[in-house]
PLY file of the C-alpha trace (Angstrom):
ply
format ascii 1.0
element vertex 97
property float x
property float y
property float z
element edge 96
property int vertex1
property int vertex2
end_header
12.45 10.06 -0.35
16.00 7.66 -0.15
13.74 5.09 1.01
12.31 5.09 -2.18
14.76 5.02 -4.70
16.70 2.21 -2.91
13.29 0.17 -2.77
12.12 1.24 -6.47
14.92 3.48 -8.71
12.48 6.40 -8.27
13.00 9.93 -6.88
9.80 12.17 -6.30
9.55 15.27 -4.83
7.80 15.20 -1.41
5.33 17.70 -1.89
3.82 16.02 -5.16
2.77 13.31 -2.26
-1.08 12.89 -1.51
-1.61 11.31 1.65
-5.15 8.98 1.07
-5.28 6.38 4.05
-3.98 4.85 7.12
-4.62 1.04 7.95
-4.27 -0.32 10.94
-4.38 -4.41 9.61
-3.69 -7.52 11.06
-0.60 -9.48 9.84
2.10 -11.97 11.61
2.02 -8.68 14.27
-0.49 -5.67 13.96
0.64 -3.64 11.37
0.23 0.36 10.55
-0.10 1.17 6.91
0.25 4.56 5.35
-0.99 5.08 1.61
-0.13 8.00 -0.88
-0.64 8.38 -4.60
1.71 10.75 -6.34
1.38 11.86 -10.02
4.79 12.25 -11.27
8.12 10.89 -10.18
11.57 10.30 -12.28
13.22 7.02 -13.06
11.48 3.85 -14.22
10.56 1.53 -11.30
12.01 -1.97 -11.08
12.85 -4.35 -8.18
15.85 -3.54 -6.36
15.35 -5.99 -3.70
14.72 -9.17 -5.75
15.06 -11.15 -2.19
12.07 -9.33 -0.72
9.67 -9.08 -4.01
9.56 -11.56 -7.15
7.45 -9.22 -9.54
6.55 -5.46 -10.27
3.61 -4.70 -12.22
0.88 -2.12 -13.17
-2.78 -3.90 -12.26
-5.98 -2.00 -12.90
-6.90 -1.49 -9.43
-10.30 -2.85 -10.48
-9.08 -5.81 -11.64
-6.12 -6.93 -9.27
-4.15 -10.25 -9.82
-5.12 -13.24 -7.75
-1.80 -12.92 -5.51
-2.68 -9.55 -4.69
-2.09 -8.70 -1.12
-5.47 -8.81 0.26
-5.73 -5.54 1.83
-4.72 -3.59 -1.46
-7.94 -3.50 -3.05
-9.63 -2.80 0.35
-6.99 0.35 0.29
-7.13 1.71 -2.80
-10.97 1.80 -2.84
-11.39 3.37 0.58
-8.16 6.21 -1.32
-11.21 6.50 -3.79
-14.18 7.11 -1.63
-11.82 9.04 0.87
-12.02 6.60 3.89
-8.52 7.67 5.59
-8.78 5.24 8.33
-9.31 1.73 8.51
-9.42 -1.39 10.56
-8.42 -4.54 7.93
-8.10 -8.43 9.18
-9.22 -7.93 12.39
-12.14 -10.36 13.93
-14.71 -8.51 16.70
-14.20 -9.26 19.81
-16.04 -11.92 21.96
-16.60 -11.85 25.41
-17.58 -14.74 28.04
-20.16 -14.66 30.68
0 1
1 2
2 3
3 4
4 5
5 6
6 7
7 8
8 9
9 10
10 11
11 12
12 13
13 14
14 15
15 16
16 17
17 18
18 19
19 20
20 21
21 22
22 23
23 24
24 25
25 26
26 27
27 28
28 29
29 30
30 31
31 32
32 33
33 34
34 35
35 36
36 37
37 38
38 39
39 40
40 41
41 42
42 43
43 44
44 45
45 46
46 47
47 48
48 49
49 50
50 51
51 52
52 53
53 54
54 55
55 56
56 57
57 58
58 59
59 60
60 61
61 62
62 63
63 64
64 65
65 66
66 67
67 68
68 69
69 70
70 71
71 72
72 73
73 74
74 75
75 76
76 77
77 78
78 79
79 80
80 81
81 82
82 83
83 84
84 85
85 86
86 87
87 88
88 89
89 90
90 91
91 92
92 93
93 94
94 95
95 96
């Protein structure tokens, strides 16, 4: 979990992670995001890469800030409902005949 410490300044044990979802989403290029929850960690979360991130905060998932990335609310709702896989940001393909 070196990357977690590098980016957020926290450490956690792998066995404390619980996978809660996978999202295939449209961005500048297609991306796959994996979502996990953890109930315990050590260290204080902090911005360790300020050139990539301007703010770090705890937020109520039911009232995310207006500038939260649009897919985060959907990922949280999916985690709560047990939906493990989602496509996000794609439109249905149409074909001309």
